[in-house]
C-alpha positions as CSV (number, residue, x, y, z in Angstrom):
1,M,-32.7,-74.5,-108.6
2,P,-35.9,-74.1,-110.6
3,P,-37.5,-77.4,-111.5
4,F,-37.6,-76.8,-115.2
5,E,-33.8,-76.1,-115.2
6,I,-32.8,-79.4,-113.5
7,G,-32.9,-81.4,-116.7
8,N,-30.4,-79.1,-118.4
9,A,-28.2,-79.0,-115.3
10,L,-28.2,-82.8,-115.3
11,R,-27.4,-83.0,-119.0
12,N,-24.5,-80.5,-118.6
13,G,-23.0,-82.3,-115.6
14,I,-23.7,-79.6,-113.1
15,V,-25.6,-82.1,-110.9
16,D,-25.2,-85.9,-110.9
17,I,-28.6,-87.0,-109.7
18,A,-32.0,-85.3,-110.1
19,N,-35.1,-86.2,-108.1
20,T,-37.9,-84.5,-110.1
21,T,-41.0,-85.3,-112.1
22,A,-40.1,-86.8,-115.5
23,V,-42.9,-85.0,-117.3
24,F,-41.1,-81.7,-116.8
25,H,-38.2,-83.1,-118.8
26,A,-40.0,-85.1,-121.5
27,S,-37.8,-83.9,-124.3
28,L,-34.7,-85.1,-122.4
29,V,-36.2,-88.3,-120.9
30,P,-39.0,-89.7,-123.0
31,E,-39.0,-92.9,-120.9
32,G,-40.4,-90.9,-118.0
33,V,-43.6,-90.1,-119.9
34,A,-43.9,-93.7,-120.9
35,M,-43.7,-94.8,-117.2
36,T,-46.3,-92.2,-116.3
37,L,-48.7,-93.5,-118.9
38,A,-48.1,-97.1,-118.1
39,T,-49.2,-96.6,-114.5
40,Q,-52.5,-95.0,-115.3
41,P,-55.6,-97.0,-114.3
42,D,-57.5,-98.7,-117.0
43,V,-60.5,-96.4,-117.3
44,G,-62.0,-98.5,-120.1
45,A,-62.3,-101.6,-117.9
46,A,-64.1,-99.7,-115.2
47,R,-66.5,-98.2,-117.7
48,E,-67.3,-101.7,-119.1
49,R,-68.1,-103.0,-115.7
50,R,-70.5,-100.1,-115.1
51,L,-72.2,-100.6,-118.4
52,R,-72.7,-104.3,-117.7
53,A,-74.1,-103.5,-114.3
54,D,-76.5,-100.9,-115.8
55,E,-77.7,-103.4,-118.4
56,S,-78.3,-106.0,-115.7
57,V,-80.4,-103.6,-113.7
58,A,-82.3,-102.6,-116.8
59,R,-83.2,-106.3,-117.4
60,G,-84.3,-106.6,-113.8
61,Q,-81.4,-108.7,-112.8
62,S,-79.1,-108.2,-109.8
63,P,-75.8,-106.7,-110.9
64,G,-74.0,-109.1,-108.7
65,F,-72.1,-106.7,-106.4
66,H,-70.7,-108.2,-103.2
């Protein structure tokens, strides 16, 4: 069965369980997209750490990496 048709087959009762990517069926299962977004790494925090390290080096201080 094509992956983009599994959501409709599940909704219509043709299959009982579907093991597929939730993003394919975002209109049927919006919680799947929320779970995908919730597990993304915090890019902002990593960027802040890099900026602090760059500022420390610019001031002539050790960035404190271990």
